[in-house]
N, C-alpha and C positions, 0 to 999 in steps of 0.2 A: 504494500500500500504506500503510495507516494503522498507527498504533501498536499497535492491538489485533491486527491480522493478524500483525505481527511477533512479538508475544507468543505467539500461537497456534502459529506455526511453531516457535518455540523450545521450547514445551511439548511439541509432537508429537515433535520430535527427541529431547528428553529421555526421553520414554516409549519411543521406539524404541531408544535406548541402554540403557535399563533392561531392555527385553525381550531385547535382544541379549546382555546380560550374564547374564541368567537362562538363556538358551539355551546359552551357552558353559559354564555350570556343569554341564550334563548330559554334556559331553565326548562328543558324538555323532561319528559318522563324517562326513566331508566331504559326502557325498551327502545324508545326512539333515539336516545343518546347513544346507546351501543350500536345501533344500526347506522347512524350517521357517522360515528367514529370509524366503523369498519369501512364505510364508503370512502371516507377521507384517506384512510390508510391505504386502501386499494389504489386511489388516485395517485398518491405520492409514490407508492411502489411502482406503478406503471410509468410515471414520469422518470423515476430513477433508472428503471430498466431501459427505457427508451434512450436516455442520454448515455447510459453505459454502452448500449449497442452502437449508437451513432459515433461515439468517441473511439470505438474499436478496442477497448481494454477489457 
């Protein structure tokens, strides 16, 4: 893992925390919150995998 990959992981975690805090501000029920959190996790994972494939690493 090089320095750029570490920066990318930290940035993605930051975005995930930001999305989680935005989700928490809606004060949804637990079932809805878990479902939305899984959707956001899938979105960020897909973006991470896309950029990993594009960069060729």
